[in-house]
Z-matrix of the N, CA and C atoms (Angstrom, degrees):
N
C 1 1.464
C 2 1.524 1 109.12
N 3 1.298 2 115.90 1 -35.93
C 4 1.510 3 121.54 2 -179.07
C 5 1.528 4 109.26 3 -62.37
N 6 1.317 5 115.81 4 -43.81
C 7 1.486 6 118.70 5 -179.78
C 8 1.513 7 113.40 6 -62.72
N 9 1.352 8 114.71 7 -36.92
C 10 1.453 9 120.44 8 178.00
C 11 1.543 10 110.60 9 -66.01
N 12 1.311 11 116.17 10 -42.88
C 13 1.469 12 119.36 11 177.43
C 14 1.517 13 111.57 12 -64.30
N 15 1.309 14 117.06 13 -38.41
C 16 1.486 15 120.12 14 179.94
C 17 1.518 16 108.06 15 -65.85
N 18 1.338 17 118.64 16 -41.32
C 19 1.470 18 120.20 17 178.11
C 20 1.536 19 109.07 18 -62.50
N 21 1.337 20 117.69 19 -43.89
C 22 1.455 21 119.67 20 -177.68
C 23 1.536 22 109.72 21 -61.46
N 24 1.319 23 118.56 22 -41.93
C 25 1.441 24 122.44 23 -178.39
C 26 1.557 25 108.45 24 -63.75
N 27 1.330 26 117.67 25 -47.20
C 28 1.443 27 121.60 26 179.40
C 29 1.512 28 111.69 27 -60.62
N 30 1.362 29 116.81 28 -42.40
C 31 1.441 30 121.48 29 -178.21
C 32 1.502 31 111.19 30 -66.29
N 33 1.323 32 118.07 31 -43.23
C 34 1.453 33 122.71 32 -179.60
C 35 1.525 34 110.08 33 -62.18
N 36 1.351 35 116.78 34 -35.65
C 37 1.454 36 119.15 35 -179.32
C 38 1.513 37 112.11 36 -73.06
N 39 1.341 38 117.99 37 -29.50
C 40 1.462 39 119.90 38 -175.33
C 41 1.534 40 112.89 39 -100.90
N 42 1.322 41 120.54 40 -16.51
C 43 1.431 42 124.29 41 -175.61
C 44 1.514 43 112.93 42 -62.51
N 45 1.299 44 115.32 43 138.91
C 46 1.469 45 120.93 44 178.85
C 47 1.520 46 108.69 45 -134.85
N 48 1.320 47 119.62 46 147.73
C 49 1.431 48 122.39 47 174.87
C 50 1.549 49 110.16 48 -62.49
N 51 1.325 50 116.45 49 153.23
C 52 1.448 51 121.27 50 176.91
C 53 1.478 52 110.33 51 -140.37
N 54 1.361 53 115.46 52 159.07
C 55 1.454 54 122.29 53 178.36
C 56 1.509 55 109.00 54 -92.28
N 57 1.311 56 117.97 55 127.08
C 58 1.447 57 122.83 56 173.25
C 59 1.515 58 109.16 57 -66.74
N 60 1.275 59 118.50 58 137.44
C 61 1.464 60 122.58 59 176.78
C 62 1.539 61 111.10 60 -108.06
N 63 1.289 62 116.62 61 -12.23
C 64 1.455 63 123.35 62 179.61
C 65 1.510 64 107.90 63 -88.73
N 66 1.339 65 116.85 64 108.94
C 67 1.463 66 123.33 65 -173.21
C 68 1.539 67 110.07 66 -89.58
N 69 1.327 68 115.54 67 172.81
C 70 1.447 69 120.21 68 175.05
C 71 1.553 70 108.52 69 -67.02
N 72 1.279 71 117.08 70 -33.08
C 73 1.512 72 119.99 71 175.56
C 74 1.508 73 110.50 72 -63.01
N 75 1.302 74 116.40 73 -42.94
C 76 1.472 75 122.03 74 175.60
C 77 1.533 76 109.76 75 -56.51
N 78 1.355 77 115.21 76 -46.77
C 79 1.464 78 120.16 77 178.56
C 80 1.486 79 112.44 78 -59.78
N 81 1.363 80 116.77 79 -46.26
C 82 1.435 81 120.42 80 -179.56
C 83 1.511 82 111.15 81 -60.36
N 84 1.341 83 118.79 82 -42.86
C 85 1.471 84 121.25 83 179.07
C 86 1.506 85 109.75 84 -66.05
N 87 1.324 86 120.52 85 -40.18
C 88 1.451 87 121.94 86 179.97
C 89 1.540 88 108.73 87 -64.74
N 90 1.309 89 119.89 88 -43.53
C 91 1.442 90 121.74 89 -178.88
C 92 1.545 91 110.11 90 -65.16
N 93 1.300 92 116.69 91 -38.17
C 94 1.490 93 119.07 92 179.60
C 95 1.515 94 108.40 93 -67.38
N 96 1.288 95 120.70 94 -38.52
C 97 1.487 96 123.42 95 176.56
C 98 1.513 97 109.60 96 -63.92
N 99 1.273 98 116.40 97 -44.02
C 100 1.508 99 119.61 98 -179.03
C 101 1.557 100 108.49 99 -65.39
N 102 1.327 101 117.93 100 -39.59
C 103 1.462 102 121.08 101 178.21
C 104 1.541 103 110.62 102 -60.43
N 105 1.352 104 115.30 103 -45.96
C 106 1.482 105 120.95 104 179.04
C 107 1.510 106 110.67 105 -61.40
N 108 1.315 107 114.98 106 -45.69
C 109 1.511 108 120.81 107 -178.38
C 110 1.551 109 108.75 108 -62.72
N 111 1.312 110 115.63 109 -43.28
C 112 1.509 111 118.29 110 -179.40
C 113 1.515 112 111.95 111 -65.13
N 114 1.337 113 115.33 112 -41.57
C 115 1.441 114 120.61 113 178.45
C 116 1.508 115 109.96 114 -63.78
N 117 1.302 116 120.03 115 -47.84
C 118 1.468 117 125.29 116 177.12
C 119 1.523 118 111.54 117 -57.84
N 120 1.297 119 116.95 118 -44.52
C 121 1.456 120 121.68 119 177.42
C 122 1.510 121 112.71 120 -63.10
N 123 1.324 122 114.73 121 -43.48
C 124 1.444 123 120.24 122 -179.25
C 125 1.561 124 109.22 123 -63.54
N 126 1.328 125 117.83 124 -41.91
C 127 1.492 126 120.30 125 177.65
C 128 1.451 127 110.55 126 -62.93
N 129 1.326 128 120.17 127 -42.23
C 130 1.472 129 123.50 128 179.13
C 131 1.550 130 111.10 129 -60.71
N 132 1.295 131 115.57 130 -43.58
C 133 1.481 132 121.17 131 -179.06
C 134 1.509 133 109.40 132 -66.01
N 135 1.352 134 117.57 133 -42.17
C 136 1.452 135 120.61 134 -179.42
C 137 1.550 136 110.12 135 -67.24
N 138 1.308 137 118.45 136 -35.45
C 139 1.463 138 121.90 137 179.02
C 140 1.519 139 109.97 138 -67.39
N 141 1.312 140 117.53 139 -38.40
C 142 1.467 141 123.77 140 179.88
C 143 1.538 142 109.32 141 -66.58
N 144 1.292 143 117.78 142 -43.91
C 145 1.463 144 122.75 143 -178.68
C 146 1.503 145 109.75 144 -67.59
N 147 1.321 146 117.98 145 -37.45
C 148 1.470 147 121.02 146 -178.07
C 149 1.542 148 112.14 147 -71.63
N 150 1.311 149 116.13 148 -24.87
C 151 1.495 150 121.38 149 -175.04
C 152 1.494 151 111.89 150 -74.83
């Protein structure tokens, strides 16, 4: 527990705010890509099972 507290103290002393670079548009694009990938993978699996 002491090591965890020491880490917390060091982190709080060094931590600085930062600007996010990942926008909501980036998230929308990523989710759309994942949806396409999932749909493609699902179709491939269905075709394999049907064969």
